[in-house]
C-alpha positions as CSV (number, residue, x, y, z in Angstrom):
1,M,-19.3,29.0,-4.3
2,S,-16.2,28.0,-2.1
3,Q,-12.9,28.3,-3.4
4,T,-11.6,25.7,-1.1
5,I,-9.6,22.6,-2.0
6,I,-11.0,19.7,0.2
7,V,-9.0,16.7,0.4
8,I,-10.6,13.4,1.7
9,G,-7.8,11.3,3.3
10,A,-4.7,12.4,5.1
11,G,-1.8,9.8,3.9
12,Q,1.0,10.2,1.9
13,A,-0.7,11.3,-1.6
14,A,-2.4,13.9,0.0
15,T,0.3,15.2,1.8
16,E,2.4,15.6,-1.4
17,F,-0.7,17.1,-3.2
18,A,-1.1,19.8,-0.5
19,V,2.5,20.5,-0.6
20,A,3.0,20.7,-4.1
21,L,-0.3,22.8,-4.6
22,R,0.9,25.2,-1.8
23,G,4.5,25.3,-3.4
24,G,2.8,26.2,-7.2
25,G,1.4,29.4,-5.9
26,F,-2.3,28.4,-4.6
27,A,-3.1,31.0,-2.1
28,G,-6.7,29.9,-1.2
29,P,-7.7,27.6,1.5
30,I,-6.6,23.9,1.7
31,R,-8.5,21.5,4.1
32,I,-7.7,17.9,4.6
33,L,-9.9,15.4,6.1
34,G,-8.6,12.3,7.9
35,D,-10.3,9.8,9.5
36,E,-7.4,8.8,11.8
37,P,-6.4,11.0,14.8
38,Y,-2.9,11.3,13.4
39,L,-1.3,13.9,10.9
40,P,0.4,12.5,7.6
41,Y,2.6,9.6,8.3
42,Q,4.6,7.0,6.5
43,R,3.2,3.7,6.1
44,P,6.0,1.2,4.8
45,P,7.9,1.2,8.3
46,L,4.9,0.2,9.8
47,S,5.4,-3.7,9.2
48,K,9.1,-3.1,10.0
49,D,11.1,-0.8,12.1
50,F,8.0,0.7,13.7
51,L,6.3,-2.8,14.3
52,S,9.7,-3.9,15.8
53,G,10.3,-0.9,18.1
54,K,13.6,0.6,16.5
55,S,11.6,3.6,14.7
56,P,9.7,5.9,17.1
57,Y,6.2,7.5,16.2
58,E,7.7,10.8,16.0
59,K,9.9,9.5,12.8
60,L,6.5,8.2,11.0
61,M,5.6,11.7,10.4
62,L,6.0,13.2,7.2
63,R,5.8,16.8,8.1
64,P,6.0,18.2,11.9
65,E,2.9,20.2,12.9
66,S,4.7,23.5,12.7
67,F,4.9,23.0,8.9
68,W,1.2,22.7,8.3
69,R,0.6,25.8,10.2
70,E,3.3,27.7,8.3
71,Q,1.8,26.8,5.0
72,K,-1.7,27.4,6.2
73,I,-2.9,24.0,5.4
74,E,-5.6,23.1,7.8
75,F,-6.8,19.4,9.1
76,E,-9.9,17.8,10.4
77,L,-8.7,14.8,12.2
78,G,-10.7,11.9,13.3
79,A,-13.2,13.4,10.7
80,T,-14.8,10.4,8.5
81,A,-16.4,11.7,5.2
82,T,-19.9,9.9,4.8
83,A,-21.1,11.4,1.4
84,I,-20.1,13.8,-1.4
85,D,-23.0,16.1,-2.7
86,R,-21.8,17.0,-6.2
87,A,-24.5,19.3,-6.9
88,K,-23.7,21.3,-3.9
89,R,-20.1,20.7,-3.9
90,A,-20.1,19.5,-0.3
91,V,-18.8,17.0,1.8
92,A,-20.7,15.6,4.7
93,L,-19.1,14.1,7.8
94,R,-20.3,11.5,10.4
95,D,-20.5,14.0,13.0
96,G,-22.8,16.1,11.0
97,R,-20.8,18.6,9.8
98,S,-20.3,19.3,5.9
99,F,-17.3,21.3,4.2
100,E,-18.2,22.9,0.7
101,Y,-15.3,22.7,-1.7
102,G,-14.5,24.5,-4.9
103,T,-12.3,21.5,-6.0
104,L,-12.4,18.3,-4.1
105,V,-9.5,15.5,-4.1
106,I,-10.4,12.1,-3.0
107,A,-7.3,10.2,-1.5
108,T,-8.8,7.5,0.7
109,G,-6.3,5.0,0.2
110,T,-7.1,1.0,0.6
111,R,-8.2,-1.2,3.5
112,A,-7.2,-4.8,4.3
113,R,-8.7,-7.2,2.1
114,I,-10.7,-9.7,4.7
115,P,-11.1,-13.3,3.5
116,P,-14.7,-14.6,4.2
117,V,-13.6,-17.3,6.3
118,P,-15.2,-18.5,9.5
119,G,-13.4,-17.3,12.9
120,I,-12.3,-14.2,10.9
121,E,-14.1,-12.2,13.8
122,L,-12.3,-13.9,16.7
123,E,-9.9,-12.1,19.2
124,G,-6.1,-12.4,18.6
125,V,-6.6,-12.3,14.6
126,F,-5.0,-8.9,13.3
127,T,-4.6,-6.9,10.3
128,L,-2.0,-4.3,9.5
129,R,-2.7,-1.2,7.6
130,N,-2.4,1.6,10.1
131,I,-0.7,2.9,13.4
132,D,-3.8,1.7,15.5
133,D,-3.2,-1.7,13.9
134,V,0.0,-1.8,15.3
135,K,-0.7,-0.6,18.6
136,R,-3.1,-3.3,18.8
137,L,-0.7,-6.1,17.3
138,R,2.4,-5.1,19.0
139,P,1.1,-6.1,22.7
140,A,-0.2,-9.1,21.3
141,L,2.8,-10.0,19.5
142,D,5.1,-9.5,22.7
143,G,2.7,-12.3,24.4
144,A,2.6,-14.5,21.5
145,K,5.3,-17.8,21.3
146,R,3.9,-19.1,18.0
147,V,2.4,-16.5,15.0
148,A,0.3,-17.6,12.2
149,I,0.5,-15.3,9.1
150,V,-2.2,-15.9,6.3
151,G,-0.7,-14.2,3.1
152,G,2.8,-14.5,1.8
153,G,3.1,-11.2,0.2
154,Y,5.3,-8.2,1.3
155,I,3.4,-7.1,4.5
156,G,3.1,-11.2,5.6
157,L,6.8,-11.8,5.1
158,E,7.9,-8.3,6.7
159,V,6.0,-9.3,9.6
160,A,7.5,-12.8,9.7
161,A,10.9,-11.4,9.8
162,V,10.2,-9.1,12.5
163,A,8.5,-12.0,14.6
164,R,11.2,-14.6,13.7
165,S,14.0,-12.1,14.8
166,E,12.6,-11.9,18.3
167,G,12.4,-15.6,18.6
168,R,8.8,-16.5,18.0
169,E,7.8,-19.4,16.1
170,V,6.3,-18.3,12.8
171,V,4.2,-20.4,10.4
172,V,3.2,-18.3,6.8
173,V,0.4,-19.9,5.0
174,E,0.0,-18.9,1.4
175,A,-2.9,-20.0,-0.7
176,E,-0.7,-19.9,-4.0
177,E,2.1,-22.4,-4.9
178,R,4.8,-19.8,-3.9
179,V,5.3,-16.6,-2.0
180,M,5.0,-13.1,-3.5
181,K,3.6,-14.8,-6.6
182,R,1.7,-11.7,-7.6
183,V,4.6,-9.4,-7.9
184,T,7.8,-11.3,-8.8
185,C,9.0,-14.6,-10.7
186,A,9.4,-18.1,-9.2
187,E,13.2,-17.4,-8.9
188,V,12.8,-14.4,-6.6
189,S,9.7,-16.4,-4.8
190,A,12.2,-19.3,-4.2
191,F,15.1,-17.2,-3.0
192,Y,12.5,-15.9,-0.2
193,E,11.2,-18.9,0.7
194,S,14.8,-20.2,1.2
195,K,15.7,-17.2,3.1
196,H,12.8,-17.6,5.6
197,R,13.2,-21.2,6.0
198,A,16.8,-20.4,6.8
199,H,15.5,-18.5,9.7
200,G,13.4,-21.0,11.0
201,V,9.8,-19.6,9.3
202,D,7.7,-22.5,8.5
203,I,6.3,-21.8,5.0
204,R,2.9,-23.6,3.7
205,A,2.7,-22.4,0.1
206,G,-0.4,-24.1,-1.7
207,H,-2.4,-24.2,1.1
208,K,-5.6,-22.5,1.3
209,L,-7.3,-21.6,4.5
210,E,-10.4,-22.9,5.4
211,A,-11.2,-21.3,8.9
212,I,-9.7,-19.5,11.9
213,E,-10.5,-21.6,15.0
214,G,-10.7,-20.7,18.6
215,N,-13.2,-20.7,21.3
216,G,-13.6,-16.9,21.9
217,R,-9.8,-15.9,21.0
218,A,-7.8,-17.7,17.9
219,S,-6.1,-20.7,18.6
220,G,-5.0,-21.5,15.1
221,L,-6.0,-22.4,11.4
222,L,-7.7,-24.9,9.6
223,L,-6.1,-25.4,6.3
224,A,-8.2,-27.3,3.1
225,G,-7.6,-30.9,3.7
226,G,-8.0,-30.9,7.3
227,E,-4.6,-29.8,8.4
228,R,-4.0,-27.9,11.4
229,V,-1.9,-25.1,12.4
230,A,-1.9,-24.2,16.1
231,A,-1.3,-20.4,16.9
232,D,-1.7,-17.9,19.6
233,L,-1.8,-15.0,17.2
234,V,-3.0,-14.8,13.6
235,L,-2.3,-12.0,11.3
236,V,-4.3,-11.9,8.2
237,S,-2.2,-10.0,5.3
238,T,-4.2,-11.1,2.2
239,G,-4.0,-7.9,0.0
240,A,-6.0,-4.7,-0.1
241,R,-9.1,-3.1,-1.6
242,P,-9.3,0.6,-2.6
243,N,-11.7,2.7,-0.6
244,E,-14.0,3.5,-3.5
245,E,-17.2,3.6,-1.8
246,L,-17.8,7.4,-1.4
247,A,-16.9,7.9,-5.2
248,S,-19.4,5.2,-6.5
249,A,-22.1,6.3,-4.2
250,T,-22.0,9.6,-5.9
251,D,-22.2,7.9,-9.5
252,L,-18.2,8.4,-10.1
253,A,-17.0,5.4,-12.2
254,C,-14.9,2.7,-10.1
255,E,-13.2,-0.5,-11.3
256,D,-11.3,-1.8,-8.7
257,G,-10.6,1.8,-7.9
258,I,-11.7,5.3,-8.8
259,L,-11.4,5.7,-12.5
260,V,-9.4,8.9,-13.4
261,N,-7.6,10.1,-16.6
262,E,-4.2,11.0,-17.1
263,F,-4.4,14.3,-15.2
264,A,-5.8,12.4,-12.0
265,R,-9.2,13.7,-13.0
266,T,-12.5,11.8,-12.6
267,A,-15.4,12.4,-14.9
268,D,-16.4,15.3,-12.7
269,E,-14.1,18.2,-13.5
270,R,-14.2,19.6,-9.9
271,I,-13.1,16.0,-8.5
272,Y,-9.7,14.4,-8.7
273,A,-8.5,11.0,-7.1
274,I,-4.9,10.4,-6.2
275,G,-3.1,7.4,-4.5
276,D,-3.6,3.7,-3.8
277,C,-7.5,4.4,-4.4
278,T,-7.3,5.2,-8.0
279,H,-7.2,3.3,-11.5
280,F,-5.7,5.2,-14.1
281,P,-4.7,4.9,-18.0
282,S,-0.8,4.0,-18.6
283,R,0.2,4.5,-22.0
284,R,3.6,3.0,-21.0
285,Y,1.9,-0.3,-20.0
286,G,-0.9,-0.3,-22.6
287,R,-3.8,-0.7,-20.1
288,K,-5.3,0.8,-16.7
289,I,-3.5,0.3,-13.6
290,R,-3.8,0.6,-9.8
291,L,-0.7,1.1,-7.6
292,E,-0.4,0.4,-4.0
293,C,3.1,2.0,-3.5
294,V,4.9,5.2,-2.2
295,Q,5.8,6.5,-5.6
296,N,2.3,6.3,-6.8
297,A,1.1,8.5,-3.8
298,F,3.9,10.8,-4.2
299,D,3.8,11.5,-7.7
300,Q,0.1,11.2,-8.6
301,G,-0.4,13.7,-5.9
302,K,2.2,16.0,-7.6
303,A,0.6,15.6,-10.7
304,A,-2.9,16.4,-9.4
305,A,-1.9,19.6,-8.2
306,A,0.1,20.4,-11.3
307,A,-3.2,19.8,-13.2
308,I,-5.3,22.1,-11.0
309,L,-2.4,24.9,-11.2
310,G,-2.9,24.7,-15.3
311,K,0.6,23.1,-15.3
312,G,-0.4,19.6,-15.8
313,T,1.3,17.0,-18.0
314,P,0.2,13.0,-18.5
315,Y,1.1,10.9,-15.6
316,D,2.5,7.9,-16.5
317,P,5.3,6.8,-14.1
318,V,7.7,3.8,-14.1
319,P,6.9,2.3,-10.6
320,W,9.1,1.4,-8.0
321,F,8.7,-0.5,-4.8
322,W,11.0,-2.1,-1.8
323,S,10.7,-4.4,1.1
324,D,13.2,-4.9,3.7
325,Q,13.3,-8.6,5.1
326,Y,16.2,-9.8,7.3
327,N,19.4,-8.2,6.0
328,V,18.0,-8.5,2.4
329,K,16.9,-5.3,0.3
330,F,14.3,-6.1,-2.4
331,Q,13.9,-3.1,-5.1
332,S,12.0,-3.2,-7.8
333,A,10.8,-1.0,-10.9
334,G,8.1,-1.4,-13.3
335,L,5.5,-3.9,-13.6
336,S,6.3,-7.5,-14.7
337,A,2.6,-8.6,-15.0
338,G,2.4,-10.4,-18.7
339,Y,6.4,-10.7,-19.2
340,D,7.4,-13.3,-21.6
341,E,11.2,-13.6,-20.7
342,A,12.7,-13.3,-17.2
343,K,16.5,-13.3,-17.1
344,V,18.3,-13.7,-13.6
345,V,21.7,-11.6,-13.7
346,G,24.0,-12.5,-10.8
347,D,23.9,-15.7,-8.4
348,P,20.8,-16.2,-6.3
349,A,22.9,-18.3,-3.9
350,A,25.2,-15.5,-3.0
351,G,22.4,-13.3,-2.3
352,H,23.2,-10.4,-4.7
353,F,21.4,-10.7,-8.1
354,S,18.5,-9.3,-10.2
355,V,15.7,-10.4,-12.6
356,E,15.1,-8.6,-15.8
357,Y,11.7,-8.9,-17.3
358,R,11.0,-8.3,-21.0
359,K,7.7,-8.2,-23.1
360,G,8.3,-8.1,-26.8
361,G,12.1,-7.6,-26.4
362,K,11.4,-4.3,-24.2
363,L,12.5,-4.2,-20.7
364,I,9.1,-3.5,-18.7
365,A,10.6,-4.4,-15.1
366,V,13.4,-5.1,-12.8
367,D,13.6,-6.8,-9.4
368,A,16.9,-6.1,-7.7
369,I,18.0,-8.0,-4.4
370,N,20.8,-6.5,-2.5
371,D,21.8,-4.8,-5.9
372,A,20.9,-1.1,-5.6
373,R,23.0,-0.4,-9.2
374,A,21.0,-3.0,-11.0
375,Y,17.7,-1.3,-9.6
376,M,18.9,2.4,-10.3
377,M,20.2,1.4,-14.1
378,G,17.2,-0.9,-14.5
379,R,14.7,1.8,-13.5
380,K,16.4,4.4,-16.1
381,R,16.1,1.7,-18.9
382,I,12.7,0.7,-18.2
383,G,11.7,4.6,-18.9
384,E,13.6,4.8,-22.1
385,E,12.5,1.6,-23.5
386,T,8.5,1.8,-22.5
387,R,7.9,5.5,-23.2
C-alpha cells in the first residue's frame, strides 16, 4: 500500500500542511493536486492590491517554485479530482489518471455562492474567488463606467473601494438592512456605510435582488419592488460555499463543510480535511464552526500535519480576520455571533475605535478599526477568557 500523502487542493491550507509535515520530519512522498494551473498563492490580495494592479502576480505566490523542488513536494497542477475510492485508497482525476495514497488530506476550499436569479449567466456578470476571476474581471472593469456589486460583505466592499478609487460609479446592493451584518455589529456597519458614501459609493441596504437584466450582456439589476439599477458590470459577492462534494460522495459526513474532529481527521482514519471546507468542533465557542480565513488555513494545516506525525494537540483557535478599504484597516479577532453585549471603545467619528463583544461576561470577539493595539490586546484577552 502506498505511503504517499496526497493533498487535494493547492491553497494556503495545503501549503502550510505540506511545509509543516516536511519540517516535522516526514520523509515520504507528498503530492499536491491543484485544479488551477498555479502554484499556491495568497487569496486576500485578489480583491485589493492584485485587482488594483498594485501587487504583481509574483507577489501572490506563497513560495517560489524552487522551494517546492528543494523540499521534494510534487504538484499536479490543472488536475481536477473527481472521485475518492476509500477501499482502494485512491484518488481519480478527470483526465483518467489516479493516485494511490497512504493518507489523504482534503483541502478543497470554497467557491462563490451563486444566487438563483434570472440573468446570472449573462456576460458581464462576475464573481471573485481566484486569479482567473481577477484576470476576467480586470479588463471588464477597465471598460466600465458604472459598477453594480451584489453583496455588502468584505469582498464586495473591498472591490467597491478599488472601483471607486479609479473614478467609477459604484452601487452596492445588500439584501440585509446593513452591510457586513454577518460579521459585525451595527456601529461598525454604520461606520463603513458612512465611509463608502463619503467616497461616493451608493449603498442600497435592505434591497433584495430579483434579477440581473440585459440582452446577452448585463445592463443592470432589478430589485424587489421594481426599482432598477443601471450598470455595465455586475459583481456578485454573496458569500461562499464549501467544496464538500468529493467527501460527501464517498460517504464522509458533511454539514456545511466536511466534518472533522479536533485533530482535523474525518471518520476515516486515513483521511483528514483542512481549511475553509471543514466544519470542526470548538470547545472555546461551544459549537461546531466553519472558518473562511487565512488564520484557519494556516493553523489547521499545521494541526493536521502534527496529528499525522503523532504530535497532535486539539485545534481550537482564536480566529482572526482583516479587511483593507480606502485608508481603513479593519482587524477582527474571535467570533462575535451570539454576543449579548457590544461595547464601543473610542470614537467612530475619528476613524479610530474598537468594539468588544461579550457573552456571559466573557470577551468573545474584538473588532478594531485603525487600532492595531486594541486588536492585539483583544486577541490575547479572548484567548485567556474563552479557553
